[in-house]
Residue, then its C-alpha position, 0 to 999 in steps of 0.5 A: m500500500l502506498k500511503q501519503s503524508l505530509q512531515q515537517k523537518l527542520l534543515q540548515k542549508l549554508s547558501p552560495q555566499q556562506i560556502q564561499v565566505i568558508k572557503l576563503l577563511e581556510l585559505p592562508t595568504l599565499q593561496l588567497e593571492e592565487r584565489i583572488k587571481k583567478e577570480l580576477e581572470e574569470n570575471p571581468v567585472l571584478e577589477e583590483g586596485e584603488k576604486v577610480e574617482e568620479f569625474q568632476e563635473s567640469a570634466q563631465t561637462e565637456d565630455t557629455n557629447d563624446r560619450d554620447t557618441d561612444k554609446e552610440e557606436f557600441t554594440l552588445e554584439d561587440y562586447m559578446n563576440d570578445e568574450d571567450i567563455p562558453s555559455y554552458k559554462l555560466s552555470a553553477q556546477n556545469y563545468s565538464k570533467d574533461d576540465k582539468h589544469e594540471e599543473i606541469p613540472f618543469s625541469g631546468g637541470t639534471t635529476f638524479h637518474e640522469l646523472l647515473i645514466s650519463q656516467l653508464g656512458l662513460r663505461i664500456l659495456e655490450p649493447e645487452k648489458a647497457a640496457l640491463t644496467e639502465y634498467l637497473i638504474g631505473n629501479i634505483d629510488e630517490d635515496g639511492y638505493l635498490r630496494r627491489d629483490i634482484d629476482s624479482i628484477v629477472d622475473d620482470l625482465a623475461f615477462s615484461t620484454g622477453i630478456e632472459t638473464s640471471f641473478e649473477e648477471l644482474v649482481e655484477l652490473l650492480r657493482v658497476i653502478q656502485d661504483f659511480d658518484p655519489a658514494g654508496v648509490g645502488a647499496r640495498d640496504l644501509q649496511e651495504c651503502l655505508l661499507l661502499q663508502i668507507s672503502r673509498k676511503g682506502k683501508h691503509n687508514p687505521d681508523v678507516k680500517l677499524a670502521h670498515l670491521i664495525l660496520k661489517k661485523h658489529f652493524d646490528e651493535f652500531t645501530k642500537k649505539h651498544y658501543d661498549k659491547i663493540q669496543k670490547r669485540v674489537g678490542a680498541n682503546d677509547e681513542d682509537f675507537k672513537c675516531a672510527i666512529d667519527e668516521i662512520l657518523k661522516l657517511n652519508p645514509k641516504p647517496g641521492g638525498a643530497f642530489n638536488n632534483p629539479m623535479v622536486k618542488a621546494s618548500p613553500t615560502i612561509i608568508p604571515d597571515f598576520i603582524l604583531e608589533e610591540e610598541d611601549g609596552d602595547l601590542r598593535l595587530s595588522l592583517n598582512a598588506r598582501n592579505v588585504p587586496e584592493l577589489h571593486v567593481s567595474r564601473t564600465y559595467s555598472e554604467m552598461i547596465q543601467d544603460y540598457a535598463g532605461n531601453k528594455k523594449n527595443q532589446s533584442k533578445e542577444q541583448k537580453d542575454a548579455v545584460m542577463f550574463v553582466k548582471q551575473k558577473l556583477d552579483s558575483a563581483k559584490w559576493f566575492i568582495d563581501a566575502i573578501k571583507q568578512r574573512q578579514n574581519t572574522l581574522l581579525v575577530t579571532m587573532n586578537a582574542i587568541i592575543e588577550f588570552q595569552r597577552e603575557y606570552f606575546m609581550e615577553g615571548d617565553e614559551r613557558k608564559l603559554k596558558p592552557m588554550i582549546l579552540k572552545d576557549i577563544a569560541d566562547i570569547t568571539g561568539l564564533d562557532i568552533s569551526t570558524i575557529s579551527r579554520v581560521s587557525n588552520s594553516k594561518y601563521i603570525q609575525t612577532h618580534f621573537g619570530i613567525f609561529s603557526l597559530k595552531y602552535f598557541f593551542s595546547e591542553g593543561l595539566q595541574t601541578d601539586t599546589g592545583e595551578e593549571v599549566s600548558t603542555r607546552e611548558i612542560k616540553k620545553i622543560l624536557q627539552e632543555c633538561v634533554d640538551n643540558e644532560d650529559k651525553k656520555k649517560p643520558l636521561t632515562d623516561d624514569k630520570l626525567a620524570a623525577i626531575l619533573k615531579e621536583k618541578s612539581y610536574k606530577i607527570a608518569r614515565r610513560t607521559v614523559a615518553k609520549y612528551r618525548e616522542q612529540l618532541n622527535i628525541p630518542v631514547a637515551r640508549l639512543r642519545k648516547e655519545l662517546 
């Protein structure tokens, strides 16, 4: 049985303008510049720069006849012919799946693999062996390692190219590659990589000879820094053993990583969204000048709408379509300008709330002055939603008189001391970092000792919590921090 019924639902739906504001709010300065540039290219009504002032009355009187002549000469057909945007693209969400604007990397130099192949050209090899060697080079990763199993490469050559070879032949050709620069290239694991590098230094040097012995016979103990065991087994005195370890530490574990690959993009430059200045004990916040673009609607298109609005009766279908197109672009430009202004206001309100909450920290720049602060604290102060605060703090940076910081840096959880005072976890991490920096590297502090030090400072923290904070600071365990 089919039944018909009426039902009321309360739903929240975002308008296109609200969605545009949300998307702009997430963008950092660099991406905002690209977004504005894209909007300027797509919308001819939108212009950048200071708004042109109205003509003075004297200039208007002198040019009245000229403007009337221009109106008579201007036709909408000319404007429409110059427009290269197809009509089907004027509707929202009506873009083809084929309209992709992919970034094509530009190579301005020699890649790591091209460097190896160029060295292969200097070797006298039979054409078949040269082809196999080039295939091996293609399997070497950017770090300089051949991580694929040679037996698998033999099978690939047989099935994909029909070339039959053997494990022994490929190993022989791999030795040729391992003689290339940089030293250590073509290794199958870290031990082989370091042995290839230490072998080029010559075994006549006693320090190099001992280093070679350590890497070949006691590599597992070396990676775990069991220096006492290794020293006893090799029978070396303290001075010779230290020199041998120093020789090993000079080696490069990623020989290919040192090569500058032009195909790999450089890390993006951080441009702060906010600038905070301290003057005479007062803090002054401002948006980055690049974050406040001057946008306005073109007066030419506004006047076009006014002119043709007064002559609706004599308009053709093409003229009406053109007027509708210009009106759509005018509305889009106004919405975009309003969205930019709303973004700026939201950024300033949020950042001012963060500064007031952490005022003591921003005055001195002392990390220990940071208070525990979560997104809800700032949302309560500003009256904004937590999701809005999250979007503002995401990928945004502030330039202060003591450095540039991500907004996420100022948010942290809190812990209570023995006296009941609430402190930020950032302060505890700062103390941990200082303890590790000032420790005796011959006898580094264990997690239990670090927990005891914090307890002496009234921070009651368990050992597992200390281990968690240490890992967040990328500090290895005590055994791996030990030095000779």
